[in-house]
C-alpha positions as CSV (number, residue, x, y, z in Angstrom):
1,M,0.3,-0.1,-0.5
2,T,3.1,1.9,0.5
3,E,4.5,1.5,-2.5
4,E,1.1,1.9,-4.5
5,V,0.6,5.4,-2.7
6,A,4.3,7.0,-3.6
7,D,3.8,6.0,-6.9
8,Q,0.2,7.6,-6.8
9,E,2.7,10.7,-5.8
10,R,5.6,10.6,-8.1
11,L,2.7,10.5,-10.6
12,R,1.4,13.5,-9.5
13,L,4.3,16.0,-9.2
14,T,5.2,14.5,-12.4
15,Q,1.9,15.7,-13.7
16,S,2.2,18.6,-12.0
17,T,5.5,20.1,-13.4
18,Q,4.7,18.9,-16.8
19,A,1.8,21.3,-16.3
20,A,3.6,23.9,-15.0
21,G,5.8,23.6,-17.8
22,W,3.6,23.2,-20.4
23,Q,2.1,27.1,-18.9
24,S,5.3,28.7,-18.8
25,G,5.8,27.7,-22.0
26,F,2.5,28.9,-23.3
27,E,3.1,31.9,-21.6
28,A,6.4,32.6,-22.7
29,R,4.6,32.0,-26.5
30,M,2.3,34.5,-26.0
31,L,4.6,37.0,-24.6
32,I,7.1,36.2,-27.1
33,M,4.1,37.0,-30.4
34,L,3.2,40.0,-28.2
35,F,6.8,41.3,-27.8
36,L,7.5,40.7,-31.6
37,T,4.5,42.4,-33.1
38,E,5.1,45.9,-30.7
39,V,8.8,45.4,-32.2
40,L,7.5,45.7,-36.1
41,V,5.1,48.3,-34.8
42,L,7.5,50.3,-33.5
43,A,10.2,50.0,-36.1
44,L,7.7,50.9,-38.8
45,A,6.7,53.7,-36.5
46,Q,10.2,55.2,-36.0
47,L,11.2,54.7,-39.6
48,P,11.7,58.4,-40.3
49,L,14.2,58.2,-37.2
50,S,15.6,55.6,-38.5
51,L,16.7,56.2,-41.5
52,S,17.3,59.9,-40.7
53,W,20.1,62.1,-42.5
54,G,22.1,63.5,-39.6
55,T,22.1,60.1,-37.9
56,F,24.2,58.4,-41.0
57,A,25.8,61.3,-42.4
58,F,27.3,62.7,-39.5
59,M,26.4,60.9,-36.5
60,D,27.3,57.1,-34.6
61,Q,25.4,55.1,-36.9
62,G,27.0,56.4,-40.1
63,A,30.4,55.3,-38.4
64,N,29.5,51.7,-38.8
65,L,29.6,52.3,-42.5
66,A,32.7,54.1,-42.4
67,V,34.5,51.7,-40.5
68,Q,33.9,49.0,-43.2
69,T,35.5,50.9,-45.7
70,L,38.3,51.4,-43.4
71,L,38.9,47.4,-42.8
72,D,38.4,47.2,-47.1
73,R,41.6,49.3,-47.6
74,G,43.6,47.0,-45.0
75,L,43.6,49.2,-42.4
76,V,43.7,47.4,-38.6
77,P,41.7,48.3,-36.1
78,T,43.5,49.7,-32.4
79,I,46.3,49.9,-34.7
80,D,45.9,51.9,-37.5
81,F,42.6,53.6,-36.0
82,G,41.2,54.3,-32.8
83,Y,38.4,51.7,-32.1
84,I,36.5,51.3,-28.8
85,Y,34.7,48.2,-29.4
86,G,35.2,44.6,-29.9
87,L,36.7,42.6,-32.9
88,L,33.4,40.8,-32.9
89,P,31.1,43.7,-34.5
90,L,33.2,43.9,-37.3
91,L,33.2,40.6,-38.3
92,F,29.4,40.6,-38.4
93,G,29.3,43.6,-40.5
94,R,31.7,41.8,-42.8
95,L,29.3,39.4,-43.3
96,W,26.0,41.8,-42.9
97,F,27.0,44.0,-45.6
98,S,28.7,42.4,-48.0
99,L,25.2,40.0,-48.0
100,L,23.0,43.1,-48.0
101,G,25.1,46.1,-49.2
102,L,26.9,48.8,-47.2
103,T,24.2,51.0,-47.3
104,P,22.0,52.2,-44.3
105,V,18.8,50.1,-44.9
106,A,21.4,47.0,-44.5
107,Y,22.3,49.1,-40.9
108,A,18.6,49.5,-40.1
109,A,17.4,45.7,-41.0
110,A,20.3,44.6,-38.9
111,M,18.5,47.1,-35.9
112,L,15.7,45.3,-36.3
113,V,16.7,41.9,-36.7
114,A,18.6,42.7,-33.2
115,D,15.3,44.2,-32.1
116,L,13.4,41.3,-32.5
117,L,16.0,39.1,-31.1
118,I,16.2,41.2,-27.9
119,A,12.5,41.3,-27.9
120,W,12.7,37.4,-27.7
121,G,15.0,37.9,-24.5
122,L,12.6,40.2,-22.6
123,A,10.1,37.5,-23.3
124,R,11.9,34.7,-22.0
125,C,13.2,36.5,-19.0
126,L,10.1,37.4,-18.1
127,A,8.3,34.0,-18.4
128,A,11.3,32.2,-16.3
129,M,10.8,34.8,-14.0
130,R,7.1,34.8,-13.5
131,A,6.4,38.3,-13.8
132,G,2.7,38.3,-13.9
133,P,0.8,41.2,-15.2
134,A,2.0,44.4,-13.7
135,G,5.5,43.2,-15.3
136,I,4.4,42.5,-18.9
137,A,3.0,45.9,-18.4
138,L,5.9,47.4,-17.9
139,V,8.2,46.1,-20.9
140,V,5.2,46.7,-23.2
141,V,5.0,50.4,-22.1
142,A,8.9,50.3,-22.1
143,M,9.3,48.9,-25.1
144,P,10.5,51.7,-27.2
145,W,13.6,52.6,-25.1
146,V,13.8,49.2,-24.0
147,A,14.6,47.9,-27.7
148,L,16.2,50.7,-29.5
149,A,15.2,51.2,-33.1
150,S,18.7,52.4,-34.2
151,Y,21.6,51.7,-31.9
152,I,24.1,53.5,-32.4
153,N,26.6,50.8,-32.8
154,L,26.8,47.3,-34.0
155,A,28.1,46.7,-30.6
156,H,25.5,48.3,-28.1
157,A,22.7,46.3,-30.4
158,I,24.3,42.7,-30.3
159,E,25.3,43.7,-26.2
160,A,21.7,44.1,-25.6
161,T,21.3,40.9,-27.5
162,L,23.4,38.3,-25.7
163,I,23.1,40.5,-21.9
164,C,18.4,39.6,-22.4
165,H,19.3,36.4,-23.4
166,A,21.8,35.8,-20.2
167,L,19.5,37.5,-17.9
168,A,17.2,34.7,-19.1
169,E,19.5,31.6,-18.7
170,H,20.2,33.1,-15.2
171,A,16.5,33.0,-14.3
172,L,16.4,29.8,-15.9
173,G,18.8,28.4,-13.0
174,R,21.6,27.7,-16.0
175,R,24.3,30.3,-14.7
176,S,26.9,28.2,-17.3
177,R,24.9,29.2,-20.5
178,A,24.6,32.5,-19.0
179,L,28.7,33.0,-18.7
180,A,29.1,31.8,-21.9
181,L,26.8,34.4,-23.4
182,L,28.2,37.0,-21.5
183,T,31.8,35.5,-22.5
184,A,30.9,36.1,-26.3
185,C,29.9,39.7,-25.0
186,L,33.6,40.7,-24.2
187,F,34.3,40.3,-27.9
188,V,30.9,43.2,-28.6
189,K,31.3,45.4,-25.8
190,P,34.1,44.9,-23.2
191,T,32.5,46.8,-20.5
192,M,29.4,45.2,-18.7
193,A,29.9,42.1,-19.5
194,Y,33.3,41.9,-17.1
195,V,30.5,43.4,-14.4
196,Y,28.1,40.6,-14.7
197,G,30.5,37.7,-15.9
198,L,32.5,38.2,-12.7
199,L,29.2,37.7,-10.6
200,L,28.1,34.4,-12.3
201,V,31.7,33.1,-11.4
202,L,31.5,34.1,-8.2
203,L,27.7,32.2,-7.9
204,I,29.0,29.1,-9.9
205,V,31.8,28.6,-7.5
206,R,30.2,29.2,-4.5
207,D,27.4,26.5,-5.2
208,A,30.0,23.9,-7.2
209,R,32.4,24.1,-4.4
210,P,30.8,20.9,-3.1
211,Y,31.3,19.4,-6.0
212,G,35.1,20.0,-6.0
213,V,37.4,21.5,-8.9
214,R,35.9,18.9,-11.3
215,G,31.9,20.3,-10.6
216,I,33.5,23.8,-10.9
217,L,35.5,23.1,-14.2
218,R,32.3,21.8,-15.4
219,E,30.5,25.1,-15.0
220,L,33.0,26.9,-16.5
221,A,33.3,24.7,-19.4
222,P,31.2,26.5,-22.1
223,S,32.5,29.8,-21.0
224,A,36.1,28.6,-21.7
225,A,34.7,27.3,-24.8
226,T,33.7,30.1,-26.4
227,T,36.4,32.4,-24.8
228,F,38.8,29.6,-27.3
229,I,36.6,29.5,-30.5
230,L,36.5,33.1,-30.7
231,M,40.3,34.2,-29.7
232,T,40.9,31.9,-32.5
233,L,38.9,33.4,-34.8
234,C,39.2,37.3,-33.8
235,G,43.0,36.8,-33.2
236,C,43.1,35.0,-36.4
237,W,41.3,37.3,-39.1
238,F,42.4,40.7,-37.0
239,G,45.9,39.5,-35.2
240,V,46.6,39.1,-31.9
241,K,47.5,42.7,-30.8
242,P,44.4,43.9,-31.7
243,L,42.7,41.4,-30.0
244,M,44.2,42.0,-27.0
245,N,43.7,46.1,-27.2
246,S,40.3,45.4,-28.3
247,L,39.4,43.1,-24.3
248,L,40.5,46.6,-22.5
249,P,38.4,49.4,-22.9
250,L,40.9,51.8,-22.7
251,A,40.2,54.0,-25.2
252,G,36.9,54.3,-24.4
253,A,37.8,55.4,-20.8
254,A,40.0,58.0,-22.2
255,N,37.1,59.6,-24.4
256,Y,35.3,59.3,-20.5
257,R,37.7,61.7,-19.9
258,Y,37.7,63.8,-22.6
259,M,34.5,64.7,-22.9
260,N,33.9,64.9,-19.3
261,Y,31.6,62.4,-19.0
262,G,29.5,61.1,-15.9
263,F,26.0,60.7,-14.3
264,F,26.9,62.6,-10.8
265,H,30.1,64.6,-12.1
266,G,29.9,65.0,-16.0
267,V,27.8,66.6,-18.5
268,G,25.5,63.2,-18.5
269,R,23.6,65.3,-15.3
270,R,21.7,66.9,-18.0
271,F,19.6,64.3,-18.1
272,W,18.6,64.2,-14.4
273,L,19.3,67.8,-13.3
274,P,19.3,70.6,-16.3
275,A,19.3,74.0,-16.0
276,D,16.4,75.3,-14.7
277,V,15.0,72.1,-14.0
278,S,10.9,72.3,-12.8
279,P,9.3,69.2,-11.3
280,T,7.1,69.0,-13.7
281,Y,10.3,67.9,-15.9
282,Y,10.3,64.9,-14.1
283,L,6.8,64.2,-14.7
284,V,7.1,64.7,-18.6
285,S,10.3,63.1,-19.3
286,P,12.2,59.6,-18.8
287,A,14.2,61.0,-15.9
288,G,11.3,61.1,-12.9
289,H,10.3,57.0,-13.5
290,Y,14.3,56.3,-14.5
291,L,15.5,57.8,-11.1
292,V,12.5,56.3,-8.9
293,G,12.9,53.0,-11.0
294,T,16.6,53.1,-10.3
295,V,15.8,53.3,-5.9
296,V,13.1,50.7,-6.2
297,L,15.6,48.4,-7.5
298,F,18.5,49.1,-5.3
299,G,16.1,48.2,-2.1
300,A,14.6,45.2,-4.0
301,A,18.1,44.2,-4.0
302,I,18.8,44.9,-0.3
303,A,15.8,43.1,0.4
304,A,16.8,40.0,-1.7
305,L,20.2,40.0,-0.3
306,L,18.7,39.8,3.6
307,Q,17.0,36.9,2.3
308,Q,19.6,35.2,1.1
309,M,21.7,35.8,4.4
310,R,18.8,34.2,6.5
311,S,18.2,30.8,4.1
312,P,21.8,30.5,2.3
313,S,20.5,27.1,1.2
314,N,17.4,28.5,-0.4
315,I,18.4,29.2,-4.7
316,A,16.1,31.8,-5.9
317,Y,17.5,32.6,-9.2
318,R,14.8,35.7,-9.3
319,D,16.3,37.2,-6.8
320,E,19.9,36.8,-8.1
321,V,18.9,38.1,-11.2
322,I,17.5,41.1,-9.2
323,V,20.8,42.0,-7.2
324,C,22.8,41.5,-10.5
325,C,20.8,43.6,-12.2
326,A,21.1,46.4,-9.2
327,I,25.2,45.7,-9.5
328,M,25.1,46.8,-13.2
329,Q,22.8,49.2,-13.0
330,L,24.7,50.6,-10.2
331,T,28.4,50.6,-12.3
332,F,27.0,51.8,-15.0
333,L,25.8,55.2,-13.3
334,T,29.1,55.0,-11.8
335,V,32.2,54.1,-14.2
336,F,29.9,53.9,-17.7
337,Y,27.3,56.3,-17.7
338,A,28.1,58.6,-20.2
339,D,26.3,61.8,-21.6
340,F,22.3,62.9,-21.6
341,A,20.8,60.3,-23.7
342,S,22.7,57.2,-22.4
343,W,20.4,56.4,-20.0
344,T,18.9,54.1,-22.7
345,Y,22.3,52.4,-22.9
346,Y,21.2,49.6,-20.3
347,Y,17.6,50.4,-19.6
348,Y,16.6,47.0,-20.2
349,V,18.6,45.3,-17.3
350,L,16.2,48.0,-15.0
351,I,13.3,47.3,-16.8
352,I,14.0,43.2,-16.6
353,S,14.7,43.7,-13.0
354,L,11.6,45.9,-12.2
355,A,9.6,43.3,-13.7
356,G,10.5,40.4,-11.9
357,L,10.3,42.4,-8.8
358,A,6.0,42.4,-9.6
359,A,6.1,38.9,-9.0
360,S,7.0,39.6,-5.4
361,G,3.6,40.2,-4.1
362,V,0.6,42.3,-4.5
363,R,2.6,45.2,-3.0
364,S,5.4,45.0,-5.8
365,A,3.3,44.2,-8.5
366,A,1.4,47.8,-7.2
367,L,4.4,49.6,-7.2
368,V,6.1,47.8,-10.4
369,L,2.3,49.0,-12.2
370,L,2.7,52.8,-10.6
371,I,6.5,52.8,-12.1
372,A,4.3,51.9,-15.6
373,V,2.2,54.8,-15.8
374,A,4.9,57.0,-15.3
375,V,6.7,55.3,-18.0
376,L,4.2,56.6,-20.5
377,F,3.8,60.1,-19.1
378,G,7.5,60.3,-19.9
379,E,6.9,59.1,-23.3
380,K,5.3,62.3,-23.9
381,Y,8.2,63.8,-26.1
382,Q,9.1,60.3,-27.8
383,F,5.8,60.1,-29.3
384,S,5.7,63.6,-30.7
385,G,9.0,63.6,-31.5
386,I,8.1,60.4,-33.8
387,K,5.1,62.5,-35.2
388,S,7.0,65.5,-35.8
389,H,9.4,63.1,-38.0
390,W,6.7,61.7,-39.9
391,E,5.1,65.0,-40.9
392,T,8.1,67.2,-41.6
393,T,10.5,65.3,-42.9
394,R,10.7,62.7,-46.2
395,P,13.3,60.7,-47.6
396,T,15.2,62.5,-49.9
397,A,16.9,60.7,-53.4
398,D,19.8,63.8,-53.8
399,M,20.4,62.6,-49.9
400,A,21.6,58.9,-49.8
401,G,17.1,58.3,-49.9
402,L,17.4,59.3,-45.9
403,W,14.9,61.1,-44.2
404,T,15.7,64.9,-44.2
405,S,13.5,67.9,-43.6
406,E,12.9,70.8,-46.1
407,D,15.5,73.4,-43.7
408,D,18.2,70.1,-44.4
409,R,17.7,70.1,-47.9
410,Q,17.9,73.3,-48.0
411,E,21.1,73.9,-46.4
412,W,22.5,70.8,-48.2
413,R,21.9,71.8,-51.6
414,Q,24.0,74.9,-50.9
415,V,27.4,72.5,-49.5
416,M,26.5,70.8,-52.5
417,E,26.1,73.9,-55.3
418,I,29.7,74.5,-53.6
419,V,31.6,71.0,-53.1
420,K,29.9,69.3,-55.9
421,D,32.1,66.0,-56.6
422,R,35.8,67.8,-55.6
423,H,36.7,65.1,-53.0
424,A,36.3,67.7,-49.8
425,S,37.8,66.4,-46.6
426,V,34.7,65.9,-44.2
427,L,35.4,66.9,-40.3
428,S,32.6,65.5,-37.9
429,T,33.3,64.4,-34.5
430,Q,31.0,61.3,-33.7
431,G,31.7,59.5,-37.7
432,E,31.9,59.8,-41.5
433,G,29.5,58.0,-42.9
434,L,28.6,60.8,-45.2
435,T,31.8,59.7,-46.7
436,T,30.4,56.1,-47.4
437,I,26.8,57.1,-48.3
438,M,27.7,60.0,-50.7
439,P,30.2,60.1,-53.4
440,G,32.4,62.7,-54.0
441,F,33.8,63.3,-50.7
442,A,37.1,62.6,-49.7
443,P,37.6,58.9,-47.8
444,A,37.0,58.3,-43.9
445,E,40.7,58.1,-42.5
446,N,39.0,57.4,-38.4
447,M,35.6,56.1,-37.2
448,F,35.5,58.6,-34.9
449,I,37.2,61.9,-34.5
450,A,36.5,62.5,-31.0
451,P,38.9,63.2,-28.3
452,G,41.1,60.0,-26.9
453,I,39.7,57.9,-29.6
454,P,41.9,58.3,-32.5
455,L,45.4,57.3,-32.6
456,A,48.8,58.6,-34.1
457,P,48.7,56.9,-37.3
458,D,44.8,58.1,-38.3
459,L,45.0,61.2,-36.8
460,K,48.0,62.2,-39.0
461,R,46.4,60.9,-42.0
462,K,43.1,62.8,-41.5
463,L,45.3,66.1,-40.7
464,D,47.3,65.5,-43.8
465,Q,44.1,64.7,-45.9
466,V,42.7,68.2,-44.5
467,A,46.2,70.1,-45.4
468,S,45.8,69.2,-48.7
469,A,42.4,69.1,-49.4
470,E,40.9,71.9,-51.5
471,F,37.6,72.0,-49.6
472,V,37.4,71.2,-46.4
473,L,33.5,70.1,-44.8
474,L,32.9,70.8,-41.1
475,R,29.8,69.9,-39.3
476,N,28.9,71.9,-36.6
477,N,28.9,70.3,-33.4
478,T,25.5,70.9,-31.4
479,T,26.3,68.9,-28.5
480,N,29.7,69.5,-27.0
481,R,32.6,72.1,-27.4
482,P,33.2,73.0,-31.4
483,F,35.5,70.9,-33.7
484,L,37.7,73.2,-33.9
485,D,38.1,74.1,-29.9
486,L,38.4,69.9,-29.7
487,W,41.2,70.0,-32.1
488,P,43.4,72.7,-32.4
489,Q,45.5,70.7,-34.6
490,F,43.3,71.0,-37.4
491,R,43.3,74.7,-36.9
492,E,46.8,74.4,-38.1
493,A,45.8,72.2,-41.4
494,L,43.1,74.7,-42.0
495,D,45.7,77.6,-42.5
496,G,45.4,79.0,-45.6
497,C,41.6,78.5,-46.5
498,E,39.1,80.8,-45.8
499,L,35.8,80.0,-44.8
500,I,33.4,80.4,-47.7
501,L,30.0,79.3,-46.2
502,S,28.5,78.7,-42.6
503,T,25.3,77.8,-42.0
504,T,23.5,76.0,-38.8
505,Q,25.0,72.4,-39.8
506,Y,28.2,73.3,-41.9
507,Q,30.7,75.2,-42.4
508,I,32.9,75.2,-45.6
509,Y,36.7,75.7,-46.3
510,R,38.0,76.4,-49.5
511,R,42.3,76.4,-49.7
512,A,43.9,79.2,-51.2
513,R,47.5,78.5,-50.1
514,P,49.5,75.3,-48.9
515,P,49.3,75.5,-44.5
516,Q,52.7,77.0,-43.3
517,A,53.1,74.1,-41.0
518,I,51.7,71.5,-38.8
519,E,52.7,69.8,-35.8
520,H,51.1,65.8,-36.2
521,L,50.2,66.1,-32.5
522,D,48.8,63.2,-30.5
523,A,45.3,62.0,-30.2
524,R,46.3,61.4,-26.1
525,D,48.0,64.5,-26.2
């Protein structure tokens, strides 16, 4: 009789587990369909922003195209030109653009694929943490900022994809798989993956110690295999020195110092403490719910840590995810935060953790729901901006088919009437995508000409190009100091030039005589 009861109990537990697994799988599939649909709708709605002229001609997105032309010429990242990301996005770009063409549309297609993968990762995270209606509602309303329509670099998009799925694997209790994804992320953008990866290693070692060294190595094996494969691939393609250089974010750190980036003490303060701020700012901008959500996350992480101290033998993966997200958020705000819009870089980390918190109880769910409402209020300017771009911009054939306003078109006509196809040299701190999408300009020599990033070789090539160019087109920097204030070396290269056009966005210099002398200063001096 006892064995019969035991068999019935095992059968009941098996059926219960199967039912729970089926329900979890069903919820995940429903969430995947919901999030994928939302991403597609948002991608269509934000098309004028994703394919805007300024974004690709003079901003980071265009630099993704320009860097491929540097590679085409045989130039090596971190050796022949300054480069601040991992090598894997460059390899992905070689494959992707060779298939679809080196165009803004191809880049936008890559962003859509990344957003769909991120949406899939978000659904997996929420299903694993049993986020519930409040958590789902938060992700739905925050999606325009969680899965960005256009990331500034392929590295940012791939990093977000890998970390989202790493969080999902962690929430499912598969730390070794999560660590393998983060190991791959080191070859994409070597910043946050170090932080989260270290936390996972500590958790793995802590729980695998009873099984000895063999147990620890078994858990670390997927990460070790990933490291070996990617080091071999990137090292064989680019060389050992570029590989080692790209695994250390030193150039990015130098750029942060030069540009006075930072959340608390640098120019990033403009996000949460702008000049002449009023209380309504925190209601109608993302700053309000971002600050509140961060405080709530830190409180939840402290509570989870205290609970873990009271019951150290009880493994709660959802609580681990929340604690890891809080540490990542703290690291981001104190170390990795840059300028005004940088809050979007790891916004998905904050939202995933808050969505997981919604499963802690009725009070937590109610708090998360209030944050979701605040997110809606904070999206006022986002959606008004989308509406404005649909009303005021349109794709223009003579501007690479990108979306521009009438003012942009008029200014560009003035530029082209002067420079035509005379291979004018282009100066812009955030990238020279213009040289890739428009014929008749001198080729790009740098990925970025932002302080701390160019190396001596690519800075010299650019200075020589400017010194010998008949025309120089300078894009006015509207977010930081003027270009020539950041780079006095280029004032010397422009010696012998006269300013013949100055508009809101552009300056054109025409060479009347060769420069007297140029001192090729290192970019880090």
